[in-house]
C-alpha positions in Angstrom: 0.0 0.0 0.0 2.8 2.4 0.9 4.6 1.6 -2.3 1.5 2.4 -4.4 1.2 5.7 -2.6 4.8 6.5 -3.5 4.1 5.6 -7.1 1.1 7.9 -7.1 3.1 10.8 -5.6 5.9 10.1 -8.1 3.5 10.4 -11.0 1.9 13.6 -9.5 5.3 15.2 -9.1 6.4 14.2 -12.5 3.3 15.9 -14.0 4.0 19.0 -11.9 7.7 19.1 -13.0 6.5 18.8 -16.7 3.9 21.5 -16.2 6.4 23.9 -14.5 9.0 23.2 -17.1 6.6 24.1 -19.9 5.5 27.2 -17.9 9.1 28.3 -17.5 9.8 27.9 -21.2 6.7 30.0 -22.1 7.7 32.7 -19.6 11.3 32.8 -21.0 9.9 33.1 -24.6 7.5 35.8 -23.6 10.2 37.7 -21.6 12.5 37.6 -24.7 9.7 39.1 -26.8 9.0 41.9 -24.3 12.8 42.6 -24.0 13.1 42.9 -27.8 10.0 45.2 -27.9 11.5 47.4 -25.2 14.7 47.6 -27.1 12.9 48.5 -30.3 11.0 51.3 -28.5 14.2 52.6 -27.0 16.0 52.6 -30.4 13.0 54.4 -32.0 13.1 57.2 -29.5 16.9 57.3 -29.6 16.6 57.8 -33.4 14.0 60.6 -32.8 16.3 62.3 -30.3 19.2 62.2 -32.9 16.8 63.6 -35.5 15.8 66.5 -33.3 19.5 67.3 -32.7 20.2 67.2 -36.4 17.2 69.4 -37.1 18.4 72.0 -34.5 21.9 71.9 -35.9 20.7 72.3 -39.5 18.4 75.2 -38.5 21.3 77.0 -36.8 23.6 76.5 -39.8 20.9 77.6 -42.2 20.1 80.7 -40.2 23.8 81.6 -40.0 24.0 81.4 -43.8 20.8 83.3 -44.3 21.9 86.1 -41.9 25.2 86.5 -43.6 23.6 86.5 -47.1 21.0 89.0 -45.9 23.7 91.3 -44.6 25.7 91.1 -47.8 28.4 89.1 -46.2 27.8 85.6 -47.6 29.9 83.4 -49.8 28.5 84.8 -53.0 29.8 88.2 -51.9 33.3 87.2 -51.2 36.0 85.7 -53.4 39.0 84.5 -51.3 40.8 83.3 -54.5 40.9 86.7 -56.1 44.5 87.7 -55.5 44.2 91.2 -57.1 43.8 94.5 -55.3 40.2 93.7 -54.4 41.0 90.1 -53.3 38.9 89.0 -50.3 36.9 92.3 -50.4 33.2 91.6 -49.8 30.5 92.8 -52.1 29.2 94.9 -49.3 32.4 97.0 -49.3 32.5 97.1 -53.1 28.9 98.3 -53.2 29.8 101.1 -50.8 32.8 102.0 -52.8 30.7 102.0 -55.9 28.3 104.4 -54.2 31.2 106.7 -53.3 32.6 106.5 -56.9 29.2 107.5 -58.2 29.2 110.8 -56.3 32.9 111.5 -55.5 34.0 113.4 -52.5 32.9 116.9 -51.4 33.9 119.0 -48.4 31.6 120.5 -45.8 30.9 123.4 -48.1 29.8 121.1 -50.9 33.0 121.8 -52.9 34.2 118.9 -55.0 37.4 117.3 -53.7 37.3 114.2 -55.9 35.0 114.2 -58.9 32.8 111.2 -59.7 34.9 110.4 -62.8 38.2 110.4 -60.8 36.5 108.3 -58.0 35.3 105.8 -60.6 38.8 105.6 -62.0 40.2 104.9 -58.6 37.6 102.2 -57.9 38.5 100.5 -61.2 42.2 100.8 -60.3 41.6 99.2 -56.9 39.7 96.3 -58.5 42.5 95.7 -60.9 45.3 95.7 -58.5 45.3 98.6 -56.1 47.8 101.4 -55.6 51.4 101.9 -54.8 53.5 104.9 -54.0 54.7 106.9 -57.0 58.3 108.1 -56.4 60.9 109.8 -58.4 64.5 108.7 -59.1 65.5 109.9 -55.6 62.7 107.7 -54.1 60.7 110.7 -53.0 56.9 111.0 -53.6 56.0 113.0 -56.7 54.1 116.0 -55.5 50.5 116.0 -56.8 50.8 112.4 -58.1 51.9 110.6 -54.9 50.1 107.3 -55.8 49.8 105.3 -59.0 48.0 102.2 -60.2 49.3 99.2 -62.3 48.2 100.9 -65.5 50.3 104.0 -64.8 47.4 106.2 -63.7 48.4 108.7 -61.0 46.5 110.1 -58.1 47.1 112.9 -55.6 47.5 112.3 -51.9 44.2 114.1 -51.4 42.5 111.7 -53.8 44.1 108.7 -52.2 43.0 109.9 -48.8 39.5 110.3 -50.0 39.5 106.8 -51.4 40.9 105.4 -48.1 38.3 107.4 -46.2 35.5 105.8 -48.2 37.1 102.4 -47.9 37.5 102.7 -44.1 33.9 103.9 -43.7 32.7 100.8 -45.7 34.9 98.6 -43.5 33.4 100.0 -40.4 29.9 99.5 -41.7 30.8 95.9 -42.6 32.2 95.4 -39.1 28.9 96.6 -37.6 27.0 94.3 -39.9 29.2 91.3 -38.9 28.7 92.1 -35.3 24.9 92.3 -35.8 25.0 88.9 -37.7 27.0 87.4 -34.8 24.5 88.7 -32.2 21.5 87.5 -34.3 23.2 84.1 -34.8 24.0 83.7 -31.1 20.4 84.6 -30.1 19.0 82.2 -32.6 21.3 79.4 -31.4 20.1 80.2 -27.8 16.5 80.0 -28.9 17.1 76.8 -30.8 18.8 75.2 -27.8 15.7 76.1 -25.7 13.4 74.6 -28.3 15.6 71.5 -28.5 15.6 70.9 -24.7 11.8 71.3 -24.7 11.3 69.0 -27.6 13.6 66.4 -26.0 11.7 66.6 -22.7 8.5 66.0 -24.5 10.0 63.1 -26.4 11.4 61.6 -23.2 7.9 61.9 -21.6 6.4 60.0 -24.6 9.1 57.4 -24.3 8.5 56.9 -20.6 4.7 56.5 -21.3 5.4 54.0 -24.0 7.9 52.0 -21.9 6.0 52.0 -18.6 3.5 49.2 -19.3 6.2 47.1 -21.0 8.6 47.5 -18.1 5.9 46.8 -15.6 5.0 43.6 -17.5 8.7 42.7 -17.7 9.0 43.1 -13.9 5.9 41.0 -13.2 7.2 38.3 -15.6 10.5 38.3 -13.8 8.8 37.7 -10.5 6.6 35.0 -12.0 9.6 33.4 -13.6 11.5 33.4 -10.3 8.5 31.8 -8.5 8.2 29.2 -11.3 11.9 28.4 -11.1 11.7 28.0 -7.3 8.7 25.7 -7.5 10.4 23.7 -10.2 13.5 23.3 -8.2 11.5 22.1 -5.2 9.4 19.7 -7.3 12.5 18.2 -8.9 14.1 17.7 -5.5 11.0 16.0 -4.1 10.6 13.9 -7.3 14.2 12.7 -7.0 13.6 11.8 -3.4 10.4 9.9 -4.3 12.3 8.0 -7.1 14.9 6.9 -4.6 12.1 5.8 -2.2 10.4 3.9 -5.0 13.6 2.2 -6.0 14.2 1.0 -2.5 10.6 -0.1 -2.2 10.9 -2.2 -5.3 14.0 -3.9 -3.8 12.2 -4.6 -0.6 9.1 -6.1 -2.3 11.1 -8.3 -4.7 10.7 -12.1 -3.9 13.9 -13.7 -2.7 12.8 -17.4 -3.1 14.4 -18.2 0.2 17.8 -16.9 -0.9 17.8 -13.7 1.1 
């Protein structure tokens, strides 16, 4: 009778072990799927974060280019490879010099110092190669023609000073525009950074909301899996003990035919 009870318990434990083993396999498979799903969600939001950063960086770069172009200081207004007298001079300065050349220079009493024709000639000479001092055989400036261009045209010190004054004024105006562009660009970058942080915070909140139920399910599954593993270990230990008891019971019940 005791042996039959042991057999019954052995079969019951074996069924329990089989059931728990199957349950453990299903939990492991489901846990793997959830883990992969969490990973996919994280990658998706990581990609969105990177896209936000790229958008912000692109917007900052495009604004910088736009601001420079709008101020007349962009790449289309500058030729670094022009090695002549106007090499590296921005279109902004050239436009201001052209405006000066169109009207020449007058004093405070509206008397002409440099005529528009002479001013236009000087601008052309500057564009073609600039000016150099005009000296005699004793290396002294020639009075009234202290400067000359590469084509041999000569200009007085007063004319040259007028040209330099117009050029310096244009440079100062360009410097002011460059400073304004820098300030505008810095302000835009600051505003873009604020926008980026807000957009990131919103995206992180969306990610947390998307991951919360998955992570909760993953935690519950971990707890259930731990419980299943503990029950399985206990059932296996008890089954092994019952098997040993059954083995000993079989030996005890075996007929000896008077040989024992």
